[in-house]
N, C-alpha and C positions, 0 to 999 in steps of 0.2 A: 482603485478601489483597493481594500484592505486584503491582503494574501489570504488569510485567515477566511475572511468573509467569502473570498472567490472559491477556496476549496469547499466551504459548507454547500455553497451553492452547486457546486459540481456534484457533490455526493448526493445531494438533494435531487438534482437531475437524475442521476442514477437509480434513485428510489423510486422514481417516477416512470422510467421507461423498464427497469428491471421487471417487475410484475408483469408487464405486457409481454415481455420476449421469454423469460426462462420458462414459463410452459411449453412454448414451442421447442427450445433448446431440449428440454428434458424429452419431450416426445420424439423429436428427431433422432436423438442421439440415441435413444432405446430402440428406435426403428432400425437405425444403422447397424447397432449392435447385433440386433437379432439377425439382420441379412448377412452380416460378417461372419456371425457362427455358423450360418447354413453353407456359405460359399467361400469364405476366406478372401473376399476381393477389395473389401473396405474396412478400415480400422474407424472407431468412433471418432477419434480426434480430426479424420478426414473431413469430417461434417464442416469444419470451420475452414477449410481451404478457400482461398479468395480467388476469383476470376475478374479480369477486368471489365468483363460484360454484365458483373453483378450490379443491379441497382444498389446504393447506399444501405447497408444493413441487412440485406437480405443475399443469401446464396442461391447458385442456380438450382438448387432442389429444394429452395424454400426455407432453408434455415438461416437462423439469425448469424450475422457477421461480426466479427468482433471490432470491426471499425466503429460499431456504435459507441465504443469506448471514446474514441476521438471525436465522434460528433457531439457526444454529451459535453466533452472538454472543452472543444471549440466553442459552442453554444455559452459557456460560461465564461471562459477567458478571452471571449472576443472584445477586449479593450481598446479605446481610441488612444490618440497620442496626447489628447488633453486631459486624460484622467491623472489625479494627483499621484505623486509616488507613493508605493505600498509603504507601510510602516514596517521598519525593520526591528525585529525584537533581539534583545540580549543574545549574543550569540553567533551572530551575523554582523558583518561590516561591510558597509557601503565600499565600493571599490574593490573588495576583495573576491578572490575566486573561490573562497569557502564558504559553505551553507550547509548548517546542519539542519536537517530536515524532520527526522522523525527517531526517537520521540523528542518532544519539546517545542517543536515550531507551530504544529497545527491542531494538535488536541484540545479540546475545552478543559479550561482549569487544569491542564498539565495531567491528566488521569488518562490511564490506560488499562486494558483488560489483560494483555500476554504477560504472563510471568516470566517468560522466556523471549524479550522483544527482539524486534529487528532494529540494528542501527542502521539508518539511511542519511547520506550525505552527498554533497558535491564537492570536490577539492581534493588536495592532496593532503593526507595524514598519514603520521607513522604509528600512533599507538592511541588505544581507547581504553580508559580506566573508568570501573563503576565503583562509585562509594555510597554508603548511606548518606542522605542529606545532612545529618548533625555530627559528621566527624570524617575524619581522614582515612579509616580504614579501606584498604583496597579488596574488594570483593571479587573482582574479574579485571583481567588485564588481557588485551588482544593485541598484536603487532599484526600493522596492515601491511599489505603487499601493494606493490605499484598499480596504479589505477583502480583499486578497489574501493569502492563506494558504497557496499552493503554489507554488514555481517550480522550474523546470526548469535545471539548471546547464548554461550554454552556454559556458563557457570552454575553455581548452585539457585535453584529455582528462587526468584524474588517472592516476596511476600505480600499478599493482598492487605492493602491499608498503610503500607509503608512507602516513604518517599526516598528518592534516590537521585544522584547526580551522574552522568556520564562527561567524562573530562576528556578532551583530546589534544595530542601533542604534535608538534610538527617536527621531532626527531626522537629517537629512541632514549637519548641522552638528556632530554628535557628534563629540569628540575619542577618547573611550574608548568601547569596546563595552559594552552593557548587560551581555549574557550571551554565552556561547560552549559550544560543544561539539566534542569531538573524535572522530574516527573514522577508522579505516584501511580501505584497500583490501586484500583478501585477496591472498595472495602469488601470484606469477606463475604458477606450475604450476597451483595449484587454480583460479585465475581462467581460464586457457585450458580446463581441462577443463569447467568449468561454462559457459563459452561455447559450447564445441562441443555439450554435451549440451542448452543451452537453444535452440540453433539447429536442432537435429534435432526437438525437441518442437514449435517453432513451425511447421518445415517439414511435419511429418506433419498437424499440426491444420489447417493452412491445405489441404492436399491434401484432407483429409476434409469440408472445408466447414464447419468450425466458426466460430460468430459470435465477434467481437471480445471479447465478455464472457466466452464459453465459454473462448476462450484465456487471457483474463485470470485466470478461475478456476483452470486448470490449472497456469500460472506461479506462482500463489500457492501452490499445493501444492508444487510444484517448489522453490521457495526455502524453504518451511518446512521439508520433508524435511531441508534441508541448514544448519537453523538461522540462516538468513539472514532475520530477521524484518523489517528494514527494507526489503529489495528485494522481499520478500513483500507489505507494505503498499503499497509504490511501485505494484506492478501493479495494485491496486484503484483508484488514481488516475489509471492511464495512458488508460483508456478515454476518448476523446473525446467520444462521445455515448452517455452511460451511461443505463440505464433509470432509471425512477422508483425502482425498489427499490435499485438500485446507488448512486444520489444518497443517499438516505435512509441507507445503510449507511455511506457514506463520512463522514457527518454525525455518525453515533451511534459510531462507533468512535473517532472523534478525542474526541468528547466524554468517552467512557469512559476513554480513555487518560490524559486530561487532569484528570477529575474530582478526584483528589486536591489539587489545587491550591485548589480551592473549598470543601474540608471544614473 
């Protein structure tokens, strides 16, 4: 199966299960938060602690477990050995340990919403550069630390409706970039509409006491519904203190997206 198609199916699975689980997540986190305010015994994020005795997806107090990420993930990527090899897009090399994931590998028509994107890859890099698509001007450069595989863009805000390239280097002294990917920010009107809708979603969830991971899950669904797969994936990696289940999920989804390189 094609790896982009796999990811689309995965996020569609999330859009199906998220509406079923999110109201319970919000209700449970709100209840726990209220209890915590009274006796100080439990933090909201403790709602997602996992017990070996819990049934899949449900905690011992009836709350939704974050292994639902893994369940959706496995349902989509459960491929047989007979499946044909995935298509490798420009920017990935079969037999190489380097895989540029986002932006550029997974989004529809190379379009993203975030004007300060998160760059995600697997493999060893030394430097990233961001250029306009039509010239060699360096808009932003970042030296990569050893074993670093995710970087937040910290340059000047990128412009809706514009197209860019991120180029990677294997050493800080490289003259020519090893590989590059092209991505575009969605047009101004669509960008403004999504920004407003996202702000309202974030405000509503925070008012209801949703945890950081519950909010991330809702935003994944939000972007997936709009075919903004790179932005959806980025939300998975924005949680600063992820649960063990979410950490495992992050690793697994990158491995699956990049597995075609190793076949």
